[in-house]
VOPAGU-2260 file (C-alpha; in pm, 1 decimal, decimal comma):
REM VOPAGU-2260
SITE   aa  ch    i         X         Y         Z
SITE  MET   A    0    4416,8   -1597,2    5510,0
SITE  GLY   A    1    4498,7   -1373,2    5193,4
SITE  PHE   A    2    4612,3   -1352,9    4816,4
SITE  ARG   A    3    4997,4   -1558,3    4984,5
SITE  GLU   A    4    4739,6   -1856,4    5053,5
SITE  ASN   A    5    4439,0   -1830,0    4876,4
SITE  LEU   A    6    4624,3   -1850,7    4596,4
SITE  LYS   A    7    4844,2   -2123,9    4758,1
SITE  ASP   A    8    4488,9   -2295,0    4828,2
SITE  GLU   A    9    4369,5   -2282,5    4505,6
SITE  MET   A   10    4675,3   -2394,7    4320,8
SITE  ASP   A   11    4659,6   -2691,3    4554,7
SITE  TYR   A   12    4328,7   -2748,4    4541,6
SITE  GLN   A   13    4407,2   -2791,6    4110,9
SITE  ASP   A   14    4697,5   -2916,8    4117,7
SITE  ILE   A   15    4837,1   -2679,9    3909,9
SITE  SER   A   16    5178,9   -2562,9    3970,2
SITE  THR   A   17    5356,7   -2227,0    3881,4
SITE  ARG   A   18    5497,1   -2263,5    3533,4
SITE  GLU   A   19    5059,4   -2422,3    3410,0
SITE  LEU   A   20    4998,8   -2031,5    3597,6
SITE  ALA   A   21    5206,9   -1844,5    3395,2
SITE  GLU   A   22    5101,7   -2001,6    3114,4
SITE  LYS   A   23    4735,4   -2025,1    3108,2
SITE  SER   A   24    4767,8   -1688,1    3290,4
SITE  GLY   A   25    4981,9   -1462,0    3110,5
SITE  VAL   A   26    5157,1   -1335,0    3388,4
SITE  GLY   A   27    5531,1   -1418,8    3444,6
SITE  LYS   A   28    5635,9   -1767,6    3664,1
SITE  ARG   A   29    5850,8   -1505,1    3844,2
SITE  THR   A   30    5606,7   -1311,7    3927,3
SITE  ILE   A   31    5372,4   -1560,9    4077,4
SITE  ASP   A   32    5667,1   -1721,9    4275,8
SITE  ASN   A   33    5717,9   -1393,4    4400,8
SITE  TYR   A   34    5328,5   -1380,9    4504,2
SITE  LEU   A   35    5358,4   -1716,8    4682,1
SITE  MET   A   36    5698,5   -1603,4    4898,0
SITE  SER   A   37    5641,3   -1576,7    5306,3
SITE  ASN   A   38    5722,4   -1238,8    5229,1
SITE  PRO   A   39    5466,3   -1222,3    4928,4
SITE  GLN   A   40    5450,3    -911,5    4737,7
SITE  GLU   A   41    5136,3    -846,5    4615,6
SITE  PRO   A   42    4948,6    -812,1    4311,3
SITE  GLY   A   43    4861,1    -562,5    4105,1
SITE  VAL   A   44    4459,2    -559,1    3960,1
SITE  TYR   A   45    4565,1    -700,1    3612,1
SITE  ASN   A   46    4784,1    -946,0    3747,1
SITE  ALA   A   47    4535,4   -1085,3    4019,4
SITE  ILE   A   48    4308,5   -1087,5    3727,1
SITE  LYS   A   49    4472,9   -1240,3    3494,3
SITE  ILE   A   50    4533,5   -1506,7    3707,9
SITE  ALA   A   51    4229,2   -1506,8    3895,2
SITE  GLN   A   52    4106,3   -1568,4    3535,3
SITE  ALA   A   53    4277,7   -1882,2    3439,4
SITE  LEU   A   54    4183,4   -2061,0    3799,3
SITE  ASN   A   55    3876,8   -1955,2    3706,7
SITE  VAL   A   56    3741,9   -1774,2    4089,8
SITE  SER   A   57    3734,5   -1440,7    4167,6
SITE  VAL   A   58    3989,4   -1149,0    4238,7
SITE  GLU   A   59    3745,9   -1149,8    4568,3
SITE  TYR   A   60    3806,9   -1542,5    4627,0
SITE  LEU   A   61    4154,2   -1489,7    4544,1
SITE  VAL   A   62    4190,4   -1131,2    4779,5
SITE  THR   A   63    3948,7   -1209,9    5093,5
SITE  GLY   A   64    3866,4   -1612,3    5047,1
SITE  SER   A   65    3483,5   -1592,5    5009,8
SITE  GLU   A   66    3281,7   -1493,5    4694,1
SITE  TYR   A   67    3111,1   -1167,4    4632,7
SITE  LYS   A   68    2736,4   -1291,6    4711,4
SITE  SER   A   69    2441,8   -1049,2    4504,9
SITE  PRO   A   70    2174,1    -933,2    4674,5
SITE  VAL   A   71    1950,9    -949,7    4437,6
SITE  THR   A   72    1860,4   -1246,8    4201,4
SITE  ILE   A   73    1882,1   -1238,9    3790,8
SITE  THR   A   74    1686,8   -1465,6    3617,0
SITE  GLY   A   75    1430,9   -1429,4    3324,1
SITE  GLU   A   76    1309,3   -1049,6    3294,2
SITE  LYS   A   77    1613,5    -934,4    3416,7
SITE  LEU   A   78    1891,4   -1150,2    3297,2
SITE  GLU   A   79    1752,3   -1050,9    2958,4
SITE  PHE   A   80    1730,6    -697,2    2999,0
SITE  LEU   A   81    2143,3    -698,3    3110,4
SITE  SER   A   82    2243,6    -907,4    2843,1
SITE  SER   A   83    2055,6    -645,3    2583,3
SITE  PHE   A   84    2136,1    -411,5    2776,1
SITE  GLU   A   85    2512,2    -486,7    2776,1
SITE  HIS   A   86    2573,7    -484,4    2363,0
SITE  LEU   A   87    2412,8    -142,2    2311,6
SITE  GLN   A   88    2625,3     144,3    2228,4
SITE  ALA   A   89    2767,3     377,2    2510,5
SITE  ASP   A   90    2496,1     674,1    2406,0
SITE  ASP   A   91    2196,9     415,0    2378,8
SITE  ARG   A   92    2274,1     283,4    2749,3
SITE  LEU   A   93    2287,7     673,3    2900,2
SITE  LEU   A   94    1911,9     712,5    2752,4
SITE  ILE   A   95    1811,7     408,6    2869,6
SITE  VAL   A   96    1998,3     428,1    3241,3
SITE  ASN   A   97    1874,5     848,3    3224,5
SITE  LEU   A   98    1477,1     705,5    3153,6
SITE  ILE   A   99    1529,4     467,3    3434,9
SITE  LYS   A  100    1602,2     731,2    3644,7
SITE  LYS   A  101    1304,2     962,5    3545,3
SITE  LEU   A  102    1074,8     667,0    3580,0
SITE  GLN   A  103    1193,4     642,8    3966,7
SITE  HIS   A  104    1145,1     941,9    4066,7
SITE  ALA   A  105     778,4     950,0    3860,4
SITE  ALA   A  106     703,2     660,2    4038,2
SITE  THR   A  107     797,0     795,7    4351,0
SITE  PRO   A  108     496,2     948,2    4583,3
SITE  SER   A  109     611,6    1385,4    4673,3
């Protein structure tokens, strides 16, 4: 299944009309109708993101029909670190990344 089928299935599942999705996503109703046609136009990245956010699903789900499963569970200290990292300025994030690389290199046996 592709974007068209997954979008249609999700809209049916959530019982949301094209008009409602257009209002929630900010993507035009005609544009969404084009995505749902039998010979559909594929959405651009920005419209796919807007539609996925409006439906509260991932873009990957709309494109492939399955969700991404992270190989790493992020809880506790990792989650706290990522949350803090996200709020740093870009220069500070770069410093942290470089520090981690340096520590990894130092910890690698020669």
